[in-house]
TORGU-151890 format. One record per residue: residue in one letter; x, y, z of N, C-alpha, C, O, CB in turn. Coordinates in steps of 0.05 Angstrom, whole numbers, plus 5000, padded with zeros to 4 digits. Glycine has a CB too. Layout:
N
AXYZXYZXYZXYZXYZ ...
end
This chain:
366
M705467765189706567585209708467385196707767275175704367445224 N710767345208712567135198712566895217712766925241715467245196 V712166655206711966415221714066215211713766115189709166285221 P716266165225718265975216717165695217715265635232720765995233 F718365525201717465245201718065105228716364965238718865085178 V720365165238721165075265722565305279724165445266722964815264 D721965355304723165575319724865455342723865435365721065775330 L727265375336728965245356729965445377730465375400731465125343 K730065705369731065905388728965945410729665995433731566165374 A726365935403724265975423724465765445724165825469721465965410 Q724965515437725265305457727765345474727665305498725365025443 Y729965425462732365475477731865695498732665665521734665565458 L730565915490730166135508728366055532728566165554728866365494 S726565855527724765775549726265625571725265605594722565595537 I728565505565730165365585733065445583734865275588729865055581 K733565695577736265785572738165735595740465645590736166085566 D737365795619739165765642740065475645742365415651737765855668 R738165285641738765005643740764915621742764775627736264825641 I740265005597742064925575744765045578746864915575740865015548 D744865305585747465435588749065305611751465275609747065735594 G747665235632748965105655750164835647752364765656747065085678 A748564685632749464425624751964435606753864285610747264275609 V751864615586754164655568756664735584758864635579753464855546 S756264925602758465025618759764805634762164785637757565255636 A758064635646759064415663760664225647762864135656756664265676 V759764155623761263965606763964085599766063945599759663885581 I763964335591766464465583768364485607770764435604765964745572 N767264565630769064585654770264325661772564315672767464695677 E768864105657769863845664771263705640772263485643767663665674 T771263835618772363725592771363435588772863255580775463725593 A768763395593767563135591766363105563763863075560765363085612 F768063115542767063135515766262875502764362875486769063265499 I767562655509766962405497766362195519768062155536769262305478 G764062075518763361875538763062005565762662255567765461655540 G763261855586763261965613760461985625758461885615764562225613 K760362135647757862135664755462265651753262175656758462275690 Y755862455634753562595621752262405601749762405598754462855608 V753862255586752662065567751261845582749061765575754961945549 E752561735603751361515619748761615632746861465634753361415640 K748761855642746461975655744061985636741861915642747062245666 F744562095612742362115592741361835585738961795583743262265567 E743061645580742161375573740361265595738261145589744661185569 R741061295620739461195642736761335643734661215646740861225669 E736861595640734361755642732461695619730061675623735062055642 F733461675595731761625572730461345574728161315569733361645545 A732061145581731060875584728860865606726860735602733260675591 S729361005628727461015650724761145642722661035646728561155674 L724961385630722561525622721061375600718561375599723261805613 Y722561245582721261105560720160835568718460725554723261075537 G721160735590720160475600721460235587720160035582717260465595 V724060255580725560025568727959965585728760125602726360095539 E729159735580731359645596733959785588735659855605731759345594 H734359825562736959915553736760145533735060135514738559685541 C738360345536738760565517741660575510743360615528737660835528 V742360545485745060565475745360815458744160835437745860305458 S746761015468747061265454749061225431750961075433747961485472 V748461365409750161355385750361635373749061825383749161155364 A751961665352752561935341750162055327749862305326754861915323 N748361885315746061995300744061775296744661535300746962115274 G741761845286739661645282740261455259739461225260737061785277 T741561555239742361375217744061145226743660915219743761535195 D746161215242747861005253746360805269746960565268750061135270 S744360895284742860705301741460485285741460255293740760855318 L740360555262739160355245741160155235740759915236737660485222 Y743360265225745460095213746659905234747059675229747760275202 I747160015258748359855280746459625288747359395292748960025304 I743859685291741959475298742059245278742259015286739059595300 M741859315252741859105232744458945231744358705229741259235205 K746659085233749258945233749458745257750358525253751559145235 M748458835280748658665303746558445304746758255320748458825328 L744658465287742658245283743658055261742257855256739958355276 G745858105249747057925229745857965202746257795184746557645237 I744558185197743458245170745658335152747258505159741158455172 G745758215128747958275109747358185081745058155073750458155119 P749458145065749258075037747357835033747557635048751958015025 G745657855013743757645007741157665022739157525015744957375013 D740957835042738557875057736858105046737858275031739157935087 E734258105053732458315046731158425071730558275090730358215026 V730658685071729258825093727058985081727459155063731158995110 I724658935090722259085080721959345095722159355120719658915084 T721559565080721059825092719059975075718059875054723659985096 V718460225082716360375069717460555047719760635047714960545090 A715660615028716560765004716861065010718261194996714560724982 N715561165031715761455037717061495064715761455085712961585036 S719561575063721061625087723661775079724161815056721761365103 W725161865099727761975094729661745086729161515094728862125119 I731661805070733261595058734761425079735661205073735161715038 S735161535103736461375124735261095128736560905132736461525150 S732561085125731160835130732060625110732260385118728160875127 S732660695086733360495066736360475061737360265056731960565040 E737760705062740660695056742160525076744260405069741760975055 T741160515100742560355121742260055115743959895122741560425149 I740059985103739659705095741759635074743059425076736759665083 T742059805054744059765033746859755045748559595036743959975012 Q747459925065750059935077750859675090753259605092750260165097 T748959525100749559265112750159055090751258835097747259165129 G749559115065749858915044747258795036747158645016751858705052 A745158845051742458745045741058915025742159125016740758725071 T738658835016737158974996734559085008733058935020736558794972 P734059345005731459445014729159364995729459374971731559755016 V726959285007724559214992722459405000721659405024723758904996 F721459564982719559774989716659684987715959524970720060014971 V715059795004712159745005710760015005711660205017711359575030 D708560034990707060284988705860365015705860205034704860254967 I704860605016703760715041700760695043699360675023704661005045 D699760695067696960695073695860975064696961175071696360645103 P693660975049692661235039691561415060691261655056690461185019 R690861315084689761485105691961585124691861815132687661335121 Y693761415131695661485153698461535143700161625159695661265173 Y699061465118701661525105703961355116706261395109702361815109 T703361155133705360965142705160715124703460705107704960895172 I706960525129706960285112704260145111702960115132709160085122 D703460065088700859935084701259635092702459475078699859955054 V700159565116700659305126699359085109700158855111699559285155 T697359155093696058955076697758875053697158675039693359075066 K699959015048701658955025704358835034706058765017702159205009 I704858815060707458715069707758425063709958345053707658755099 E705758255067706057965064706957895036708557715032703557825071 A705858035016706557974988709458044982710557944963704758134969 A710658204999713458284994715458095008717858115003713958565004 I714457915024716157735039717157505021715557385006714757615064 T719757455021720957235006722657065025723057145048722657344982 P723856845016725656695033728156855041729456785061726556445018 K728757075028731057245035730357455056732157585067732057385010 T727857485062727057695080727957635109727457415119723957735080 K729357815121730257775148728957965169728957905192733257815149 A727958185159726858385178724758565164724758595140729058545191 I723158685181721358905172722159155188722459145212718258825178 M722459375173723059625186720759825182720659975162725659745174 P718759825201716660015199717660295207719360315226714259935217 V716760495194717560775200715060915211713060945197718760925175 H715261005235712961155248713161445239714261615253713061125279 L712161495215712561745201710861975213708461935219712061715172 Y712062205214710762455223709962455252708862655262708362505206 G710362235267709362205294707062005295706161935317708462465305 Q706161905272704061715270705161435271706861365254702361765245 M704261265289705260995291703960815270701660855262704760885318 C705560615261704460415243702560225258702460235282706860255230 D701260065243699459855255701359635265701759435251697359755234 M702359665289704259475299703059205307704459005309705659585323 E700459195311699158945316699458755293700158525296696158985323 Q698858855269698958695245701858635237702558415229697558825221 I703658825241706458775235707658565254709258405246708059045237 S706858575279707758375298706858095291708357905294706858455326 L704358075282703257815274704757705250705457465250700257845267 L705457875231706957785208709757705215710757505205707058005187 S710957855233713757785242713757515256715657355252714857995260 E711757455272711557195285711056975265712256755267709357205307 K709257025246708556825227710956735210711256495204706356925208 Y712656925203714956875184717656875198719756835185714957075162 G717656905224720156905239722057135232724457105228721656645234 L720957375229722457615221722957795245721357815263720957765199 K725157935244725758145263724258395256723858455232728858195265 V723458555276722258815271724059025283724659025307719358825284 I724959205266726659425275725059685270724459755247729359435259 E724359825291722660055289724260315285725960375301720860085313 D723660455263724860715258723060925272720860985263725160775227 C724061025295722461215311723561495310723161655328722461115340 A724961565288726261825286724362055289725062275298727761845260 Q721762005281719762225282717562165302715462285301718562265254 S718061975320715761885336716461855366715561675379714761615326 H718062045376718762035405716162045421714662235420720562265412 F715761835437713561815456710761795443708761845455713562055475 S710761725417708261645405707461375416709161235428708561625373 A704961295414704061045425701860915408700461055394702961085454 F701760645409699760495396698760285415700360115425700760365369 Q696160285421694960095440696360105467696859895480694959815429 G697160345475698360385501701360325503702560355524696960215521 R702560245481705460185481706860385463705860465442705959895470 R709160475472710660685458712160585434712960345432712560815477 A712560765415714060705391716860605399718160715417714360955373 G717660385387720260265393720160035412722159905416722060475404 S717859985424717559775444716359515433716059325448715959875468 F715659515408714359275396716459085384716258845387712359355375 G718459205371720359035357722658955374722658995399721359185333 V724658835362727158755376728659005385730158995405728858575359 A728359225371729759475378728359705365727059675344732759455370 G728859945376727860195364730160385360731960395376725660315382 S729960535338732060725331730961005333728761065324733060665302 F732561185346731661455350733761655340736161605342731061515379 S732861875329734562095321733962325340731662385347734062185291 F736062465348735762715364736862955348737863145360737262685391 Y736562935322737163165305735763415316733563385327736363105275 P736963655314735863885327732863935323731464025342737264125318 G731763875300728963925295727063715304724663745302728563965266 K728063495316726263285325724863365351725463575363727963025331 N722763215358721263275382722963305407722563475423719063065387 L724963125409727063155429729663185413730662995402727262905448 G730663435412732863495394735363595409735163745428732063695374 A737663505400740163595410740963855395739363955380742463385407 Y743363955400744364185385746564105365748464235361745464395405 G746063875353747763755333746663475328744463415337750763745343 D748163315314747163035309747362865334749262895350748862905286 A745462695338745462515361743262305356741362345341744862665388 G743562075369741561865366741761655388743661665404741761735339 C739961455387740261235406738760995396737161005378739161315434 I739360765409737960515405736660435431737860455452739960295395 I734160345430732860235454732259945449731459865426730360395462 T732459775469731859495468731559385496732559495515734059345452 N730059165498729859025523731658775523731558625543726958945528 E733158735502734958505500737758585507739058735492734758385472 I738758485529741458565539743658485520745558635517741958445566 E743458245508745558155490745758345465747958415457745057875480 L743458425454743458605432744558885440746059005426740658635420 A743658975463744659235473747659235476748959435469743259305500 T748759025487751559005492753159005465755159145462752258755508 K752158855446753458835420753359105406755259185393752158615403 C751059235407750759505394752659705407753859865393747859595396 R752759705433754559895447757459845440758960025435754159865478 M758159585438760959515431761559605402763659715397761359215435 Y759759535384760259595356760559895351762159985335757959485339 A758860055366758960345363761460475374761960715369756460465375 R762960325390765360435403767760275394769360185411764960415433 H768060245368770360115356770659825365772759705364772960265364 G768359695372768459415379769459355407770359135412770059275360 A769459555424770559515451768859655472767959875468773459625453 L768359515494767059635517769059775535768359955550765459435532 K771559685534773759805549775859875528776359725510774859625571 K777160105532779160195513781359995509782459885529780260465522 H781959945484784159755476783359465478784859285471786559805493 E780859405488779959125490777859075468775459055474778859065518 H778759065443777059045420776258755415777958585409778359165395 Q773658695418772758425414771758385385771258155377770458365434 M771458595370770658585342771558845329772359035343767558545339 E771458855303771759115289769059255290766959135285772759075260 G769159505297766659665298766859925283768459945264765959715327 I765360115291765360385279765560585302765260515325762960435261 N766060835295766061055314763461205313763061365295768461245309 S761661145332759061275332758261325361756661195373756861095319 R759561535372759161595401757661865404758162055390761861615415 L755761865422754362105430756362275447757562165466751762055446 D756762525440758662685456757362805481754862825483759862905439 G759062875500758062965526756363215524754463235540760363015543 L756963405507755363645504752563585496750663685508756663835484 Q752263415476749563345466748063185488745663235491749663185440 A749363005502748062855523747063035545744862995555750062645534 A748663225553747863415574745563585566743763635582750263595582 I745563675541743263835531740763665530738663755538743963935503 L740963425521738663245519737563185547735063165551739362985505 S739263155567738363105594736763345605734863305620740763045613 E737563585598736163815607733463855593731563965604737864065603 K733263755568730763775554728763545561726363585560731363755524 L729863315569728163085573725863125593723763025588729862855583 P726263275615723963305634721663455621719463455633724963455658 F722063585599719863745586718563595563716563695552720964005576 I719563365555718663245530715763165530714363195510720363005524 L714763065553711962995553710163235551708063235538711362835579 E710963455565709463705563709563815535707463915524710563915583 W711863805522712163905495710463735476709363845456715063905486 T710363475480708763305463705763375465704463385444709163005471 E704863435489702063515492701563785478699363825468701263535522 A703463955479703164215465702964175435701464315422705564405472 R704563995424704363925396701563825389700363905369706463725388 I700563645405697963525400695763745402693863745386697363305420 K696063925421694164145424694164325399692064405389694764315449 N696564385389696764545364695564395340694164515323699564615358 A695964135339694763975317691763975319690363995299695863685319 D690663955344687763965348686664225337684564235325687063925378 Y688164445342687164705334687264735304685464845291688864935347 Y689464645292689564635262687164475251685764575233692164495253 D686664245263684364075254681764235255680164235236684063825272 Q681364365277678864515282678464735260676264785250678764635310 L680664875254680465095236680465015206679565175189682765285241 L681464785200681764695172679764485164679464425140684464595167 K678364365183676664125177674464185157673563995143675564015202 N673564425155671364485137672264585110670564655093669564695149 N674864585105675964665079676064415062677764235066678764795082 A674264405042674064165025676564115009677063885000671664185007 A678264315005680664284989682964165004684964084993681464554977 V682664155031684864065048684163795061681963755071685364275070 T686063615060685863365075687663395100690063405098686763115058 I686363395123687963425148688963145157687862945148686163555170 P690963135174692062875182690062705197688562805214694562925200 Q689962455189688262265203689862135226692262115224687162045184 R688562055247689861935270688961645273686561585275689362095296 R690861465273690161175275688661125301689561215322692661005272 E686560975299684960905323686760755343688260575336682460735315 G686460835368688060705389690860795391692560675404687960415386 S691561015377694361115377694561395388692561545389695461095349 K696961465396697661735404699661855384701961765383698761745433 H698762035368700362165348701862395361700662575372698562265324 S704562385360706162595373706762835356708063025365708762475383 F705762835331705963065313708663195311709063425316703963265321 H710563025304713163145295712663335272713863545271715262925287 L710863255254710063425232706963425230705663225236711363315206 Y705963655221703063675215702963695185703563895173701763925230 V702063475172702163445143699363445131697763265137703663195135 I698763635115696163645101696563565072698863535062694963935102 K694363525057694563475029692863685015690663765024693563185021 H693763764991692363964976693063924946695363884939693064254985 D691063924929691463874900693264094887694564044867688863864886 K693264334899694964544889697164604909697664834917693264804883 R698564394918700564414939702664624933703264794951701864154942 D703864624910706064814904705065104904706465284915707364744877 E702765144893701565414893700965504921701365734928699065424875 L699865324938699265394965701865454981701865644996697765164979 A703865294977706465344991707565614983708565765001708465124984 S707365684958708365954949706766174961707866384969708365964918 Y704166134962702366334974702966385003703066605013699366244970 L703366165018704066185046706766325050707066485068704065905060 K708666255033711366385035711166685030712466835044713266255015 L709466755011709067035005708067195029708567435032707167064981 H706567045046705367175070706967105095705867135117702467085073 G709467015092711166985115711166715129712266695151710567185134 V709866515117709566255130711366055116711066005092706666155130 E713265935131714965735120713665465121712465385141717665735135 T713965305100712965035099715164855088717264945081710365015081 A714564595087716564405076714964165065712564145069718564305098 V716363995050715163755039716663505049719063485045715063765008 H715263325062716463085073714962835062713162735075716463085104 Y715662745038718162805023717362844994715462734984720262585026 P718963014978718163074951718462854931717162854910719763304942 V720062654938720362414920720362164937721862134955723062434903 A718561984930718461724944721061574940722261594918716061554935 L721961434960724661304959725061134934727161164920725061134983 P723260954927723760784904723760934877724560824857721760564902 N722761184877722761344853725361504850725661644830720361534853 M727161484869729661634868731761494850731661254846730861674896 K733561654839735661544822737361344838738461154827737461774812 A737661394864739261214881738260924880739760744886739261314910 Y735660884873734560614874733660514846732060324844732260604893 E734560654825733660564799734660284792733460154775734660764778 H736860194805737859924801735959714810736159474802740559894814 L734059784827732059584837729759544818728159364821730959674864 K729659704797727759664774724859714782723059594770728159394763 Y724459874802721659944809720660154789722260294776721460054838 T718060184788716860404772714960554791714060444811715260294747 P714360814785712560964802709760824805708460864825712161234791 E709060674785706460534786706460314807704260224815705860414758 D708760224815708860014836708060134863707359984882711759904838 F708160394866707560534891705660764886706360994890710160634906 P703160704878701360914869700661114890700361354884698760794859 V700361034915699661224936701961404943701661654945698661074962 A704261294948706661454954707361634931708061864936709061274961 T707061544907707661704883705761934881706562164875707661534858 K703161884885701262104884701662304907701462544903698361994886 N702262204931702562384954704962574951704862794961702862214979 Q707062484937709362654935708762924921710363114923711562504920 H706462934908705663184894703663344910702863564902704563114867 G702663224932700463354946700863424975699463594987698063184945 I702863294988703263335017704763595023706563675008704763095029 L704063715045705263965053705463975084703363945097703764215042 S707864015095708164035123707964325132709464495123710963905132 L706164375151705764645162707464675187708364475199702864685169 P708064925196709564965220708364815244705864815248709665265227 M710064675259709164515281711364495302713464375296708164235272 Y710964605325712864585348711364675373709364815371715464755343 P712364595396710864645421710464945426708465025438712364535444 E712365115417712265395422710465555402710165795405714965515422 L709365415383707565535363705165665377703865525393706665335341 Q704665915372702566055386699866015372699765975348703166355388 T697666035388694965995376694566215355693266155334692866015398 S695566455359695266665339696666595313695666665291696366935350 Q698866445315700266365291698766145276698566145252703066265298 V697665955291695965745279693565875265692865795243695065545300 E692366065278689966205266690766355241689266345221688866405287 Y693066475241694066625217694466435194693666495171696566785224 I695866215199696366015178693765895167693365885143698165785189 A691965815185689465695176687765895161686465825141687865595201 E687766145169686266355155687366395127685766425108686466625170 L689966385123691166405097690366165079689666195056694166425099 I690465925091689765685076686865685067686165625044690365435092 N685165765086682265775079681665995059679865955043680665815104 K683166205060682766425040683766335013682566404992684166675049 F685966175012686966074987684965884974684665884950689665934992 G683665724991681765534981682765254978681365074970680665624955 
end
């Protein structure tokens, strides 16, 4: 049996008529940049997510950068974020002129260790950027308390946590703004790069929208210098057709994760994902730990199962950040995990027979 890491074609085939119709409509109307399809998706996403404003942008990376720029974060400032994430979380901090300050991860949930954030706060700290990694939300109660205590902005990186929740509130609704990626492999994915910003603050939403459109809300009326970061009509139309299914797809991911848990929980060599109490894990990724990770990955590949590692090198251990003078010993949990974590196939269309096959192979490997 062959099991791909992600099967985007299976999802497309399940709603093929809707997707084909949406693409055809955009082409027929030549509504490629801006226009009704983009506006429609922004309204629909904000409504379903339960927020006041959704500002669409070209990709998730841009959304982080734009939020920080419009909050006035820049040279001389520091932004605290987590040691284990995709580089977008930290490189956008640097792009504003600010400095990323890394914090190690929680050994159980792999998100930022909230007990270590306060020690990283300095007079230069302007914001905390928690990353809701793999679909698992951070402890936003403690992060919110710290932000209030020190007067810091909270910018939530929700690229992997569409419709995740903590204490009944969705990812992106705790801070001043939330950043989303709609990269094709995400829980809600476009057919190219796409992203958005959510916020309940109208002034911030307006500034972000303006900055992402060359500093103008109306063509030729530039109130500032901005950048070109627009969601195109094709991607917006595709996302609108997928959006009605996202809650159902999320439940399918959770069901598959439950089945993985059931089949792997008695394997002493495997650490299955833990779920934070009071949270809803949307399982963008199903990440296990194994002391023989590389050997296990090779064994699974030999038997037709694709896996991945998210991520093989902790951010502060990368050459890109050697100028910050961190050492791997500064982040013992993230550094150790980079050698043990393994992401198994996870998507709504994953069949129970495929989960059984993967788990059987893992249990046979030991």
